C-alpha positions in Angstrom: 9.3 9.2 -1.6 11.7 7.7 -4.1 12.8 4.9 -1.7 9.3 4.0 -0.8 8.0 4.3 -4.3 10.5 2.0 -5.9 11.1 -0.3 -2.9 7.5 -0.9 -1.8 5.3 -2.7 -4.2 2.1 -4.7 -3.7 2.2 -6.3 -7.2 2.6 -10.0 -7.0 4.3 -10.9 -10.3 7.3 -12.8 -11.7 6.8 -15.5 -9.0 9.7 -18.0 -9.4 8.4 -21.5 -9.9 9.8 -25.0 -10.8 8.1 -28.1 -12.3 8.5 -31.7 -11.3 7.3 -33.6 -14.4 7.0 -37.3 -13.8 4.8 -37.8 -16.9 6.9 -36.0 -19.6 4.0 -36.1 -22.0 2.6 -33.5 -24.4 -0.3 -32.9 -22.0 2.1 -32.3 -19.1 4.2 -29.9 -21.1 1.1 -28.0 -22.3 0.0 -27.7 -18.7 3.4 -26.4 -17.6 3.5 -23.9 -20.5 0.3 -22.3 -19.2 2.4 -21.1 -16.2 5.6 -20.5 -18.2 3.8 -18.2 -20.5 2.1 -16.2 -17.8 3.5 -12.8 -16.7 2.7 -13.7 -13.1 5.3 -16.6 -13.0 9.0 -16.9 -13.8 10.1 -20.3 -14.8 13.2 -21.5 -13.0 13.5 -25.0 -14.7 12.6 -28.6 -14.1 13.4 -30.4 -10.9 14.2 -34.1 -10.8 12.0 -35.0 -7.8 10.1 -33.6 -4.8 13.2 -33.5 -2.7 15.1 -31.3 -5.0 12.0 -29.1 -5.4 11.8 -28.8 -1.6 15.4 -27.5 -1.5 14.6 -24.9 -4.2 11.7 -23.6 -2.0 13.8 -23.7 1.2 16.5 -21.7 -0.5 14.1 -19.1 -1.9 14.9 -19.9 -5.5 11.3 -21.0 -6.1 8.1 -20.0 -4.5 5.9 -22.5 -6.3 6.5 -26.0 -7.4 4.1 -28.0 -9.7 4.3 -31.8 -9.3 2.8 -33.6 -12.3 2.1 -37.3 -11.6 3.2 -40.1 -14.1 -0.4 -40.8 -15.2 -1.4 -37.2 -16.0 -1.5 -37.5 -19.8 -3.2 -41.0 -19.7 -5.9 -39.8 -17.3 -6.8 -36.8 -19.4 -6.9 -39.0 -22.6 -9.2 -41.5 -20.9 -11.5 -38.8 -19.5 -10.5 -39.4 -15.9 -9.7 -36.8 -13.3 -6.0 -35.9 -13.2 -4.4 -34.6 -10.0 -1.8 -32.0 -9.8 0.1 -31.2 -6.6 1.1 -27.5 -6.0 3.6 -26.5 -3.3 3.4 -22.8 -2.4 5.8 -21.1 -0.1 3.7 -19.7 2.7 6.3 -17.5 4.3 4.4 -14.4 3.3 0.7 -15.3 3.7 -0.8 -12.5 1.6 1.5 -13.3 -1.3 0.9 -17.0 -0.9 -2.9 -16.5 -1.1 -2.5 -14.3 -4.2 -0.3 -17.0 -5.7 -2.8 -19.7 -4.9 -5.4 -17.6 -6.8 -3.2 -17.4 -9.8 -2.6 -21.2 -9.8 -6.4 -21.9 -9.4 -7.3 -19.6 -12.3 -4.7 -21.1 -14.7 -5.7 -24.6 -13.6 -9.4 -23.8 -14.2 -8.7 -22.4 -17.7 -6.7 -25.5 -18.6 -9.4 -27.8 -17.3 -12.1 -26.0 -19.3 -10.0 -26.1 -22.4 -9.3 -29.8 -22.0 -13.0 -30.5 -21.4 -14.0 -28.5 -24.5 -11.5 -30.4 -26.7 -12.8 -33.8 -25.4 -16.4 -32.9 -26.0 -15.6 -31.5 -29.4 -13.9 -34.7 -30.5 -16.8 -36.8 -29.2 -19.6 -34.7 -30.7 -18.0 -33.4 -33.8 -18.9 -29.8 -32.8 -16.4 -27.0 -33.1 -14.4 -26.1 -30.0 -15.8 -22.6 -29.9 -19.4 -23.9 -29.8 -18.5 -26.3 -27.0 -16.9 -23.6 -25.0 -19.9 -21.4 -25.4 -22.1 -24.2 -24.2 -19.9 -25.1 -21.3 -19.7 -21.4 -20.1 -23.3 -20.0 -20.5 -22.3 -17.1 -18.2 -19.1 -15.2 -19.1 -17.5 -13.0 -16.5 -15.5 -10.0 -17.8 -13.9 -7.9 -15.1 -12.9 -4.3 -15.7 -10.8 -2.4 -13.2 -12.1 1.1 -12.9 -9.7 4.0 -12.5 -6.7 1.7 -12.7 -7.1 -0.8 -15.5 -3.5 -2.2 -15.3 -3.9 -2.6 -11.5 -0.6 -0.9 -10.9 0.1 -0.6 -7.1 2.1 2.6 -7.3 -1.1 4.4 -8.4 -2.5 3.6 -5.0 0.7 3.9 -3.0 1.8 7.4 -4.3 -1.2 9.3 -2.7 -0.8 7.4 0.5 3.0 8.1 0.6 2.3 11.8 0.3 0.0 11.5 3.4 2.5 9.3 5.3 5.5 11.6 4.6 3.6 14.7 5.6 2.6 12.9 8.8 6.2 12.3 9.7 8.3 15.3 8.7 6.4 18.3 10.0 6.0 17.0 13.6 9.7 16.1 13.7 10.8 19.5 12.5 8.4 21.3 14.9 9.2 19.2 18.0 13.0 19.4 17.5 12.9 23.1 16.6 11.2 24.1 19.9 12.9 21.5 22.2 16.3 22.5 20.9 15.9 25.9 22.4 14.9 24.4 25.7 17.9 22.1 25.6 20.5 24.8 24.8 18.9 27.4 27.1 18.1 30.0 24.4 14.4 29.8 25.2 15.1 31.8 28.4 15.5 34.8 26.1 11.9 34.3 25.1 10.9 34.0 28.7 12.6 37.3 29.6 11.3 39.2 26.5 7.9 40.9 26.0 7.1 38.5 23.1 3.7 37.0 23.6 2.9 33.3 23.5 1.1 33.7 20.2 3.9 35.6 18.6 6.5 33.0 19.7 4.4 30.1 18.4 3.5 31.7 15.1 7.1 32.8 14.5 8.4 29.3 15.4 5.9 27.3 13.5 5.6 29.4 10.3 8.9 28.3 8.8 8.1 24.6 9.2 4.7 25.1 7.6 6.4 26.8 4.7 8.9 24.0 4.4 6.1 21.4 4.4 4.2 23.4 1.7 7.3 23.1 -0.5 7.3 19.4 0.3 3.7 19.1 -0.8 4.6 20.5 -4.2 7.7 18.3 -4.5 5.8 15.1 -3.5 3.0 15.9 -5.9 5.5 16.4 -8.8 7.2 13.1 -7.9 3.9 11.2 -7.9 2.6 12.7 -11.2 5.9 13.0 -13.2 8.2 10.3 -11.8 5.6 7.6 -11.1 3.1 8.9 -13.7 0.1 8.6 -11.4 -2.8 10.4 -13.1 -4.1 13.4 -11.2 -7.7 14.2 -12.3 -8.9 16.4 -9.4 -8.7 20.1 -8.7 -5.1 21.0 -7.7 -6.2 24.1 -5.8 -8.5 22.0 -3.6 -5.8 19.4 -3.1 -3.3 22.0 -2.1 -5.7 23.6 0.4 -6.7 20.3 2.0 -3.1 19.1 2.2 -2.0 22.4 3.7 -4.6 22.2 6.4 -3.4 18.6 7.0 0.1 19.9 7.4 -1.2 22.3 10.1 -2.6 19.3 11.9 0.6 17.4 11.9 2.6 20.6 12.9 0.2 20.9 15.8 1.1 17.4 16.9 4.8 18.4 16.9 3.9 21.5 19.0 2.2 19.3 21.7 5.2 17.0 21.8 7.6 19.9 22.2 5.6 21.2 25.2 5.6 17.8 26.9 9.4 16.9 26.7 12.6 18.7 27.4 15.3 16.9 25.3 15.6 16.4 21.6 16.1 12.6 22.1 12.8 12.4 24.0 11.1 14.6 21.3 12.3 12.2 18.6 11.1 9.1 20.4 7.7 10.5 21.4 7.1 11.9 17.9 8.0 8.6 16.3 5.6 6.8 18.5 2.6 9.2 17.9 3.2 9.7 14.2 5.2 7.0 12.5 3.4 4.0 13.9 -0.1 5.3 13.2 1.0 6.6 9.8 2.3 3.2 8.7 0.0 0.8 10.4 -3.3 2.6 10.7 -3.4 4.6 7.4 -4.1 1.9 4.9 -0.6 2.2 3.4 0.1 -1.6 3.8 -3.0 -3.0 5.5 -6.5 -1.9 4.3 -8.4 -0.1 7.0 -11.4 -2.4 6.3 -9.2 -5.4 7.3 -8.3 -3.9 10.7 -9.9 -4.9 14.0 -12.4 -2.8 15.7 -9.9 -1.2 18.1 -7.5 -0.5 15.3 -10.3 1.1 13.2 -11.0 3.5 16.0 -7.4 4.5 16.2 -7.3 4.9 12.5 -10.4 7.1 12.3 -9.0 9.4 15.1 -6.0 10.2 13.0 -6.1 13.2 10.5 -4.3 10.9 8.0 -7.5 8.9 7.7 -9.5 12.0 6.5 -6.9 12.9 3.9 -6.6 9.4 2.7 -10.3 8.6 2.3 -11.3 11.9 0.7 -8.3 13.6 -1.0 -6.6 10.4 -2.1 -9.4 10.0 -4.7 -8.3 13.2 -6.5 -5.6 11.2 -8.2 -7.5 8.4 -10.0 -11.2 9.3 -9.6 -11.6 13.1 -9.7 -14.2 12.9 -7.0 -13.6 16.2 -5.3 -16.9 18.0 -5.6 -18.8 15.3 -3.5 -18.6 16.6 0.0 -15.5 18.7 -0.7 -16.1 21.0 2.3 -16.4 18.1 4.8 -12.8 16.8 4.8 -11.3 20.3 4.9 -13.6 21.3 7.8 -12.7 18.1 9.7 -9.0 18.8 9.2 -9.4 22.4 10.2 -11.2 21.3 13.3 -8.2 19.0 14.1 -5.8 21.9 13.6 -7.8 24.3 15.7 -8.0 21.8 18.5 -4.3 21.0 18.4 -3.1 24.6 18.3 -5.6 25.6 20.9 -4.4 23.0 23.4 -0.8 23.8 22.5 -1.4 27.5 23.1 -3.0 26.8 26.4 -0.2 24.5 27.6 2.7 26.7 26.5 3.9 29.0 29.2 6.6 31.7 29.3 7.3 30.6 32.9 10.0 27.9 33.0 9.0 24.7 34.7 10.8 24.0 38.0 
């Protein structure tokens, strides 16, 4: 939780950038200062020409380069259109598109300000009146539930879901298969312990450990990362505990199918880690997935916990259909444990 929370961030800020200023005028410096003063960009200095700027991008020292032509100031003063070239490192497409949006927004704000000043000088009106006339519709965006748009507020609930998707199946699968591998399970085969008693006795400690993990992860999310929790903690604990039963059931099925701990680790990693990371919305939004990937995502219990119980942190929406997600997770758990109970046999396989 600590490694993911501090190492994984979806915030695109402090983008290193450089400027190639061929004009060196007051207008070009003002344009560059719009980026220098932004918290989204980190100024790395001026480059002499495009070749040196390309080397900065290739080395990773800069992700964005602004190339200001020699006639920038004269074109603005004469009322002509001025062109600016922006070079964006497209190594990471999602960050590149976000960076392009930042550049476009700052450029649009500078263009509007320059136009307002030109009209104000020509008409004698105040700059504020000109701006009001040029922008009859003003857009003010407010981010609900997360006004600072901090990514950890969204990542922390998802990390709880992902971690609880990984650890219980590993513990369960390895715990049962270890007895197969060292031969101690033959004591169970020879005893009068029933299948149900063996499974309950074997799985209860791992469910208890995972319950402690739930509390620890919730404390890390709310105290360490300061993610606001506005829902009902009792409902959150109940839903997450049923989710743990689902993931423990996955480990039970894996332990029945394989005979060695190495095989248990590999199979568990395939059926839990890959869906938990790729199909849970942790990195890629589920709405952006293809149709086949969406089907896989909706078949996983992690999707239920993420879509319903994840809202308990920022939105406090737990009364709307509160029974439905718990019922679905309980159905998952019943199905998994039912199949596991049916497949487990006290007779050793030959």
